[in-house]
C-alpha positions in Angstrom: 35.1 -24.5 -8.1 34.9 -23.5 -11.8 31.9 -23.4 -14.1 29.7 -25.1 -11.5 32.1 -28.0 -10.9 34.4 -28.7 -8.0 38.0 -28.9 -9.2 39.5 -30.2 -6.0 38.9 -30.3 -2.3 41.4 -30.5 0.6 43.4 -28.5 3.1 45.4 -25.6 1.7 48.7 -27.4 2.1 47.3 -30.5 0.3 46.1 -28.4 -2.6 49.5 -26.6 -2.9 51.4 -29.9 -2.7 49.2 -31.5 -5.3 49.8 -28.7 -7.8 53.4 -27.9 -6.8 52.2 -24.3 -6.3 53.5 -21.6 -3.9 50.1 -20.2 -3.1 46.4 -21.1 -3.2 45.9 -18.7 -6.1 48.6 -20.5 -8.1 47.0 -23.8 -7.2 43.6 -22.7 -8.4 45.0 -21.6 -11.8 46.9 -24.9 -12.1 43.7 -26.9 -11.5 41.8 -25.0 -14.3 41.4 -26.5 -17.8 44.4 -25.7 -20.0 42.4 -23.3 -22.2 41.6 -21.1 -19.2 45.1 -20.9 -17.9 46.3 -17.4 -18.7 48.8 -15.6 -16.6 50.5 -12.2 -17.0 54.2 -12.6 -16.5 56.0 -10.4 -14.1 57.5 -7.6 -16.0 61.3 -7.6 -15.9 62.2 -5.0 -18.6 64.7 -2.2 -17.9 63.3 1.3 -17.2 64.6 4.4 -18.8 66.0 6.2 -15.8 66.2 9.4 -17.8 62.5 9.5 -18.6 60.7 12.6 -17.5 58.6 12.5 -14.3 54.9 12.3 -14.8 53.8 12.4 -11.2 55.6 14.1 -8.4 54.2 14.1 -4.8 55.9 16.4 -2.3 54.9 16.2 1.3 51.3 15.5 0.2 49.0 15.6 3.2 45.2 15.3 3.6 43.3 15.9 6.8 39.7 15.5 7.7 39.2 17.6 10.8 41.6 16.2 13.4 42.1 12.9 11.4 45.1 12.8 9.1 44.3 10.4 6.3 47.6 11.0 4.3 50.7 12.2 6.1 53.6 13.8 4.1 53.7 11.4 1.2 56.6 11.7 -1.3 57.3 9.8 -4.5 58.1 10.3 -8.2 56.7 8.2 -11.1 58.4 8.3 -14.5 56.9 8.0 -17.9 56.0 4.4 -18.9 56.4 3.1 -15.4 54.0 0.8 -13.6 54.1 2.1 -10.1 52.3 0.2 -7.3 50.7 1.6 -4.2 50.4 -1.2 -1.6 48.7 -1.1 1.8 46.0 -2.4 3.9 42.4 -1.2 3.6 41.9 2.3 4.9 45.6 3.2 4.9 45.1 6.2 2.6 45.6 4.8 -0.9 42.3 6.0 -2.3 42.6 9.4 -0.6 46.0 9.8 -2.3 44.6 8.8 -5.6 41.8 11.3 -5.3 44.3 14.1 -4.5 46.2 13.2 -7.6 43.1 13.3 -9.8 41.8 16.6 -8.3 38.9 15.0 -6.6 40.2 16.1 -3.2 42.3 19.2 -2.5 45.5 18.5 -0.4 45.7 20.0 3.0 49.4 20.5 2.6 52.1 19.8 0.1 51.8 19.7 -3.6 51.2 17.2 -6.5 52.7 17.9 -9.9 51.2 16.2 -13.0 53.3 16.5 -16.2 55.4 19.1 -14.4 52.5 21.4 -13.5 50.7 21.9 -10.2 47.4 20.0 -10.1 44.3 22.1 -10.6 40.9 20.6 -10.1 39.3 22.6 -12.9 42.1 22.1 -15.5 40.3 20.5 -18.4 43.5 20.1 -20.5 45.1 18.1 -17.7 42.1 15.8 -17.5 42.4 14.9 -21.2 45.9 13.4 -20.5 44.7 11.3 -17.5 42.5 8.2 -17.3 41.0 7.2 -13.9 39.5 3.9 -12.9 37.8 3.9 -9.5 37.4 0.9 -7.2 33.7 0.9 -7.9 34.3 1.1 -11.7 32.0 4.3 -12.2 30.1 2.8 -15.1 26.6 3.8 -16.1 24.6 0.7 -15.3 21.6 1.7 -17.4 23.8 1.9 -20.6 25.1 -0.9 -22.6 28.8 -1.7 -23.1 28.9 0.1 -26.5 26.9 3.1 -25.1 29.3 3.5 -22.2 32.3 3.6 -24.6 30.5 6.0 -27.0 29.5 8.3 -24.1 33.1 8.7 -22.8 34.4 9.1 -26.3 32.1 12.0 -26.8 32.9 13.5 -23.3 36.5 13.6 -24.3 35.7 15.1 -27.7 37.2 12.4 -29.8 37.1 13.2 -33.5 33.8 11.9 -34.9 35.5 10.0 -37.7 37.7 8.1 -35.3 35.2 7.2 -32.6 33.9 4.0 -34.1 37.4 2.7 -34.9 38.6 3.5 -31.4 35.7 1.7 -29.8 36.1 -1.3 -32.1 39.8 -1.4 -31.2 39.1 -1.4 -27.5 36.3 -4.0 -27.8 38.7 -6.4 -29.5 41.6 -5.7 -27.2 39.5 -6.0 -24.0 37.5 -9.0 -25.4 34.1 -7.3 -25.1 32.6 -8.3 -28.4 30.2 -10.8 -26.9 28.8 -8.2 -24.4 28.6 -5.1 -26.6 24.8 -4.9 -26.3 24.6 -6.0 -22.6 23.8 -3.5 -19.9 26.8 -2.7 -17.7 24.8 -3.5 -14.6 24.3 -7.0 -15.8 27.9 -7.8 -16.6 30.0 -10.3 -14.6 32.6 -8.6 -12.4 35.5 -9.5 -14.5 33.9 -8.2 -17.7 32.8 -5.0 -15.9 36.4 -4.5 -14.9 37.7 -4.8 -18.5 34.9 -2.4 -19.6 36.0 0.1 -17.0 39.6 0.0 -18.2 38.4 0.5 -21.8 36.4 3.5 -20.7 39.4 4.9 -18.8 41.7 4.7 -21.9 39.2 5.5 -24.6 40.8 9.0 -25.1 44.4 7.6 -25.2 45.6 9.1 -21.9 49.3 9.4 -21.1 48.7 8.6 -17.4 46.4 5.9 -16.0 45.4 5.9 -12.4 43.8 2.7 -11.1 42.3 2.5 -7.6 42.3 -1.2 -6.5 41.0 -2.3 -10.0 41.1 -6.0 -9.3 39.3 -6.1 -5.9 36.8 -8.9 -5.8 37.9 -10.4 -9.2 38.9 -14.0 -9.7 42.6 -14.9 -10.4 42.1 -15.7 -14.1 40.3 -12.4 -14.7 43.0 -10.6 -12.7 45.7 -12.1 -14.9 43.9 -11.1 -18.1 43.5 -7.6 -16.7 47.2 -7.3 -16.0 48.0 -8.5 -19.5 46.2 -5.4 -20.7 48.1 -3.1 -18.3 51.4 -4.5 -19.3 50.5 -3.9 -23.0 49.5 -0.3 -22.2 52.8 0.3 -20.4 55.3 -1.4 -22.5 53.8 -1.1 -26.0 52.0 2.3 -25.7 54.2 4.1 -23.2 51.3 4.9 -20.7 52.4 5.6 -17.2 50.3 3.5 -14.8 49.7 4.3 -11.1 47.9 1.4 -9.5 46.9 0.7 -5.9 46.4 -2.8 -4.6 46.5 -5.0 -1.5 47.4 -8.2 -3.5 51.1 -8.9 -3.1 51.3 -11.0 -6.3 50.0 -8.0 -8.2 52.5 -5.7 -6.5 55.3 -8.0 -7.6 54.4 -7.2 -11.2 55.0 -3.5 -10.8 58.3 -1.8 -11.7 58.4 0.0 -8.4 56.0 0.3 -5.5 55.4 2.2 -2.3 54.3 0.4 0.9 51.8 2.5 2.8 50.3 2.2 6.3 48.1 4.6 8.3 48.6 7.4 5.9 52.5 7.2 5.7 54.8 5.7 3.1 57.0 3.1 4.8 59.3 2.4 1.8 59.6 2.9 -1.9 61.7 0.6 -4.2 61.5 -2.2 -6.7 59.8 -5.4 -5.5 63.1 -7.2 -5.4 64.7 -4.3 -3.6 62.1 -4.3 -0.8 62.4 -8.1 -0.4 66.2 -7.8 -0.2 66.1 -4.9 2.2 64.3 -7.1 4.8 65.9 -10.4 3.8 62.4 -11.8 3.3 61.3 -14.7 1.1 58.6 -12.8 -0.6 56.9 -9.4 -0.8 54.3 -10.2 1.8 56.9 -11.1 4.4 58.8 -7.9 3.5 55.7 -5.8 4.0 55.0 -7.4 7.4 58.6 -6.7 8.4 58.2 -3.0 7.5 55.0 -2.9 9.5 56.6 -4.5 12.6 59.5 -2.1 12.2 57.1 0.8 12.2 54.9 -0.5 15.0 56.2 -3.5 16.9 53.5 -6.0 17.7 51.1 -4.5 15.2 50.5 -7.9 13.5 49.1 -10.2 16.1 48.7 -13.9 15.3 45.6 -16.0 15.9 46.0 -19.8 16.1 43.4 -22.2 14.9 43.2 -23.7 18.4 42.4 -20.2 19.8 39.8 -19.6 17.3 38.1 -22.9 17.9 38.1 -22.6 21.6 35.2 -20.1 21.7 33.2 -21.8 18.9 30.9 -24.3 20.7 29.6 -21.8 23.3 28.8 -19.2 20.7 27.1 -21.8 18.5 25.0 -23.1 21.4 24.0 -19.5 22.4 23.1 -18.6 18.8 21.0 -21.8 18.4 19.2 -21.2 21.7 18.2 -17.6 20.6 17.4 -18.6 17.1 14.7 -21.0 18.2 12.5 -18.1 19.4 9.5 -17.4 17.1 9.5 -13.7 18.2 12.2 -11.8 20.0 11.7 -8.3 21.3 15.5 -8.1 21.5 15.9 -8.8 17.8 13.2 -6.3 17.0 14.7 -3.6 19.2 18.2 -4.3 17.7 16.9 -3.2 14.3 15.2 -0.2 15.9 18.5 0.8 17.5 20.4 0.3 14.2 17.9 2.3 12.2 17.9 5.1 14.9 21.7 5.3 14.8 21.8 5.4 11.0 19.2 8.2 10.9 21.0 10.2 13.6 24.3 10.0 11.7 22.8 11.0 8.4 22.3 14.7 9.2 20.7 15.7 5.9 18.1 12.9 6.2 17.5 13.7 9.9 16.9 17.4 9.1 14.5 16.5 6.3 12.7 14.0 8.6 12.3 16.5 11.5 11.8 19.8 9.8 10.5 18.9 6.3 6.9 18.7 7.5 7.2 22.1 9.3 8.5 23.8 6.1 5.7 22.3 4.0 3.2 23.1 6.7 4.0 26.8 6.2 3.9 26.5 2.4 0.5 24.7 2.4 -1.0 26.5 5.3 -0.4 30.0 3.9 -0.3 29.1 0.2 -3.4 26.9 -0.2 -6.7 28.8 0.4 -10.2 28.7 -0.8 -10.7 32.3 0.2 -11.2 34.7 -2.7 -10.0 38.1 -1.5 -8.2 41.2 -2.8 -9.8 41.0 -6.2 -8.7 43.8 -8.5 -11.2 45.8 -10.5 -11.3 49.0 -12.6 -14.3 51.1 -13.6 -15.3 52.7 -16.9 -17.9 55.2 -15.6 -19.6 56.7 -18.7 -22.3 58.4 -16.6 -20.2 60.4 -14.0 -23.2 61.1 -11.8 -23.6 60.9 -8.0 -25.6 57.7 -8.5 -22.8 56.0 -10.5 -20.2 57.1 -8.0 -22.3 55.8 -5.2 -22.6 52.5 -7.0 -18.8 52.2 -7.3 -18.4 53.2 -3.6 -20.2 49.9 -2.8 -17.4 48.0 -4.5 -14.7 50.2 -3.0 -16.1 49.5 0.5 -16.1 45.7 0.0 -13.4 43.7 1.7 -13.2 41.5 -1.4 -12.2 44.1 -4.0 -9.3 46.4 -4.6 -9.7 49.3 -7.1 -7.2 50.0 -9.8 -6.9 53.2 -12.0 -10.0 53.9 -14.1 -10.4 52.4 -17.6 -10.0 54.6 -20.6 -11.9 52.6 -23.3 -12.8 49.1 -24.4 -9.3 48.4 -25.8 -8.0 49.2 -22.3 -10.3 46.6 -20.9 -9.0 43.9 -23.2 -5.4 44.9 -22.6 -5.6 45.0 -18.8 -7.6 41.8 -18.5 -5.1 40.0 -20.8 -2.1 41.3 -18.8 -3.7 40.2 -15.5 -3.7 43.8 -14.2 -7.3 43.4 -13.2 -9.7 40.5 -12.5 -12.8 42.3 -13.5 -13.9 45.6 -15.1 -17.2 47.5 -14.4 -18.8 49.6 -17.1 -21.6 52.0 -16.0 -23.5 53.2 -19.1 -24.7 56.8 -19.8 -28.0 57.8 -18.2 -27.5 55.3 -15.3 -28.4 58.0 -12.7 -31.4 59.3 -14.6 -32.8 55.9 -15.3 -32.3 55.0 -11.6 -34.2 58.1 -10.4 -37.1 57.6 -12.9 -37.5 53.9 -11.9 -36.4 52.6 -15.3 -34.5 49.3 -15.5 -30.8 49.8 -15.1 -27.9 47.6 -16.1 -24.2 47.5 -15.5 -21.7 45.6 -17.6 -19.1 43.4 -15.8 -16.1 41.9 -17.7 -14.6 39.0 -15.7 -11.3 37.2 -16.3 -12.5 33.6 -16.8 -9.1 31.9 -17.0 -9.7 30.5 -13.5 -13.3 29.3 -13.5 -13.7 28.9 -9.8 -12.4 32.5 -9.1 -14.6 33.9 -12.0 -17.7 32.3 -10.6 -16.9 33.7 -7.2 -16.4 37.2 -8.6 -19.7 36.9 -10.5 -21.5 36.0 -7.3 -19.9 38.9 -5.4 -20.9 41.4 -8.1 -24.5 40.1 -8.4 -24.9 40.3 -4.7 -23.5 43.8 -4.5 -25.7 44.9 -7.3 -28.8 43.6 -5.6 -27.7 45.1 -2.3 -27.3 48.5 -3.9 -30.6 48.5 -5.6 -32.4 47.4 -2.4 -30.8 50.2 -0.3 -33.5 52.6 0.9 -31.1 55.5 0.5 -31.1 54.9 -3.3 -34.0 57.2 -4.4 -36.1 55.5 -6.9 -39.7 55.6 -7.9 -39.7 51.9 -8.4 -41.4 50.1 -5.4 -39.4 47.6 -3.5 -41.3 44.4 -2.9 -40.7 42.9 0.5 -39.3 39.3 0.7 -41.7 36.8 2.2 -39.0 35.9 4.8 -35.6 37.3 6.0 -32.8 34.8 5.6 -29.8 35.1 7.9 -26.8 32.7 7.2 -24.6 31.5 10.0 -21.6 29.2 9.4 -21.2 26.9 12.4 -17.7 26.1 13.6 -16.2 28.7 11.2 -18.3 31.8 11.4 -15.8 33.9 9.5 -15.8 31.3 6.7 -12.0 31.4 6.8 -10.4 28.5 4.9 -7.4 28.4 7.3 -9.5 26.6 9.9 -10.0 23.7 7.5 -6.7 23.8 5.5 -4.3 23.7 8.5 -5.8 20.5 10.1 -6.0 19.0 6.7 -2.4 19.9 5.9 -1.3 18.3 9.1 -3.0 15.1 8.1 -1.4 15.2 4.6 2.1 15.9 6.0 1.8 12.9 8.4 0.8 10.8 5.4 3.6 11.9 3.1 6.8 12.2 5.1 6.6 9.0 7.3 5.6 6.9 4.3 8.6 8.2 2.3 11.1 7.8 5.1 9.9 4.2 5.8 9.9 3.2 2.1 13.5 4.6 1.7 14.6 2.8 4.8 13.6 -0.6 3.5 14.8 0.0 -0.1 18.1 1.3 1.2 18.7 -2.1 2.7 18.1 -3.7 -0.7 20.5 -1.3 -2.6 23.3 -1.8 0.0 22.7 -5.5 0.1 22.4 -5.5 3.9 18.9 -7.0 3.6 20.7 -10.3 3.2 20.9 -10.2 7.0 17.2 -10.8 7.0 17.7 -14.3 5.4 20.9 -15.4 7.1 20.0 -14.4 10.7 17.2 -15.6 13.0 15.4 -12.3 12.4 11.8 -12.7 11.2 10.2 -10.5 8.6 7.9 -9.0 11.3 10.9 -8.1 13.5 12.7 -6.6 10.6 9.8 -4.4 9.3 8.5 -3.3 12.7 12.0 -2.8 14.1 12.7 -0.4 11.2 9.3 1.2 11.5 9.5 2.3 15.2 12.1 5.1 14.7 10.0 6.7 12.0 6.9 6.5 14.1 8.8 8.4 16.8 10.0 10.9 14.2 6.4 11.3 12.9 5.1 12.0 16.4 7.8 14.7 16.8 6.6 16.2 13.5 3.0 16.1 14.8 3.9 18.0 18.0 5.8 20.7 15.9 2.9 21.1 13.5 0.4 21.2 16.4 2.3 24.1 18.0 2.5 25.8 14.7 -1.2 25.5 14.1 -2.0 27.1 17.4 0.5 29.9 17.6 1.5 30.5 14.0 -1.8 30.0 12.2 -4.0 30.9 15.2 -6.2 27.8 14.8 -7.3 26.9 18.3 -7.9 23.3 19.5 -11.5 23.2 20.6 -11.8 19.4 21.1 -10.0 16.6 23.0 -6.2 16.6 22.7 -6.0 12.9 24.0 -8.4 11.9 21.2 -6.2 13.7 18.7 -3.0 12.2 20.1 -4.4 8.6 20.1 -5.7 9.0 16.6 -2.3 10.4 15.5 -0.3 7.5 17.0 -2.5 5.0 15.2 -2.3 7.1 12.0 1.5 7.3 11.9 1.7 3.5 12.4 -0.6 3.3 9.4 1.2 5.8 7.2 4.6 4.2 7.9 3.0 0.8 7.1 1.8 2.3 3.8 5.4 3.3 3.0 6.5 -0.2 4.0 4.0 -1.7 1.6 5.2 0.5 -1.3 8.9 -0.4 -0.6 8.2 -4.1 -1.4 7.6 -3.1 -5.0 10.7 -0.9 -5.4 14.3 -1.8 -5.9 15.9 1.7 -5.9 15.6 4.6 -3.5 14.7 6.9 -6.5 11.8 4.7 -7.4 10.7 4.5 -3.7 10.9 8.3 -3.3 8.9 9.1 -6.4 6.5 6.2 -6.1 5.6 7.0 -2.5 5.2 10.7 -3.1 2.9 10.2 -6.1 0.9 7.4 -4.4 0.5 9.5 -1.3 -0.1 13.1 -2.5 -2.7 12.3 -5.2 -5.0 10.2 -2.9 -4.5 12.7 -0.1 -5.6 15.7 -2.1 -8.2 14.2 -4.4 -9.9 11.3 -2.6 -9.5 12.0 1.2 -11.9 14.9 1.7 -9.5 17.9 1.1 -11.2 19.0 -2.1 -14.3 16.8 -2.2 -16.1 15.0 0.7 -15.4 11.3 0.5 -19.2 10.7 0.8 -19.7 12.6 -2.5 -17.3 10.3 -4.4 -18.5 7.4 -6.4 -17.2 4.4 -8.2 -13.4 3.9 -8.3 -12.8 7.3 -6.7 -14.8 6.3 -3.6 -12.9 3.0 -3.4 -9.6 4.8 -3.4 -10.9 7.2 -0.8 -12.2 4.5 1.5 -8.9 2.6 1.1 -6.6 5.5 2.1 -5.9 6.1 5.8 -6.1 9.9 5.6 -9.8 9.6 4.8 -10.3 8.5 8.4 -7.7 10.7 10.1 -8.7 14.0 8.5 -12.1 13.9 10.3 -10.2 13.4 13.6 -7.8 16.3 12.9 -10.5 18.7 11.6 -13.0 17.6 14.2 -10.8 18.1 17.2 -9.5 21.5 16.0 -12.8 23.1 14.7 -15.8 21.1 16.0 -14.8 20.4 19.6 -15.1 16.6 19.1 -13.8 13.9 21.5 -13.5 10.1 21.8 -17.3 9.6 21.8 -17.6 11.3 18.4 -14.4 10.0 16.8 -14.5 6.4 18.1 -15.6 4.9 14.7 -12.9 6.8 12.8 -10.2 5.7 15.2 -11.4 2.1 15.1 -11.4 2.0 11.3 -7.9 3.6 11.2 -6.6 0.9 13.6 -7.7 -1.9 11.1 -5.1 -0.6 8.6 -2.1 -1.5 10.9 -2.4 -5.4 10.8 -3.6 -5.4 7.2 -0.6 -3.3 5.9 1.9 -5.2 8.0 0.7 -8.6 7.0 0.7 -7.7 3.3 4.1 -6.2 3.5 5.5 -9.3 5.2 4.1 -11.5 2.5 5.4 -9.3 -0.4 8.8 -8.7 1.1 9.8 -12.4 0.7 8.4 -12.6 -2.8 10.3 -9.5 -3.8 13.7 -10.8 -2.6 13.6 -14.4 -3.9 
């Protein structure tokens, strides 16, 4: 097929016979219109045997634990040579490339680049080397021109020559029609040429290419090799290229055959073919493999392959007819659980992230105003003024600092934050107090934090009135009795300590934040990796896919709950006064709801970064502002109230706080549990509907 049209159809042998071609790839090129047929000829130019070595590998070895990825590799590559590295996927080619570019340190042996031992931090050596990875390493959010300009600046090309160099590469690599297109939107063949242009923008002497033509069509591959041949023969650049295409390997001056981390042979393509008496390079490679490991290349006949076909098809059809399958759902659950268990960083974040933030929020967020610093300017220096200050010193809310010298000292210390308030007692305070005259005391309060300032004001006014009403203060001024004595008692929290409210509320917020983030990332990760395609090419339904991925994170969230529950009781000393079964049932429903919330957010995101930030913002803000942590939901109005009533934490927080501090059980919390349960089908159904729309 080419440009939406079928060029030809038939068996492979028929197509090769029709075009007189030796391979399907040659047949495809022969069937193309004449204007599209471009082929890079196999290089057959003599090499300078006296050219200096550019790369020398001596017993190069790389181990990962007990696994040896590269085992004692030796080769020499001379200036201007196109040297090929041929082997099957996973044989160690990329690992060797990374050692030669300093991305991986060798376990043993050495690599010499331009006659010097390779050093990962050697900037000067990097200027002489260009590297093109298998994944192209382009910045997808930048245009073609911006990618070239960025790398030109990274290699400090002279400002006057940058535009000329970019124009030269754009013309040579045929990128003019795409100069303003984003790299992420380019066809694979164009992206390949851009990646090569980026790799050579600084005119390197050595070019290392790691499977650069993987996944590219034959025509684009030939065009790419035309560029490589020009770089080698006309510009003298040494090229080290890895590949698993034998027709590409035949274009190299010399090549090494690699298998399971070892080099099997190194020679010219013709020399390797001749050494095995083979008809082509592929047969020669297979012969070297069989020599290394007899029987390593099993053959599978078409008859054998077809024999098992009907039974498998019938079984797949039978299972695919089921509208719902618990087996398919649990298969996704198992896959998600295995992936989570093997990603240790994500697993630690999932299991212990809530505990760490519980400590931060539990100890760090408090509505208690204690340990307020004050200093006094006592301009009276009488027993009465000292007794007045003793009332402050004896208060559990205030801590005294050294006395104030003058008014300038007040301004300086308030400005520096050394004190939160200053007390000025005027002259004749004691005399006026004894004679029954009105007395006044000045208080200077730091108002940078209004809530704290108002609290300090209330403390000082209360202390002032308490001092003046003390019978031990001798005054001639009669004290009028109050019509009634008022005694204040705080039910459920008699000490008025904020930890009894903040810890249960923090538990609710953590169970909203982490499960939602983990669930959103799990779905979006499938989109980024492309594995979500399995949802559309297998009998799996959207419900099975979403719920199957949800269950592991529900289990993780329940583990988080148990950890935070133990911390609340033993670390924060917040006892559970109510029903634990009621709290547990509410928590199970709640984590299904919060993971469903993350599931819903994931349908709008295409990248994990967007999912992470989006879920965090859309969870923390409603949790703190509209779910009762700062302001009761019943006190909200308008849009704020709608947000509060539509967020699951607004219904779970009363369950958490109620069971911990108020001694509530199922009878008291039934309505909250019921309303919380309604979120599960609503969020699941909406997510199912939006998932398909997002992926069309």
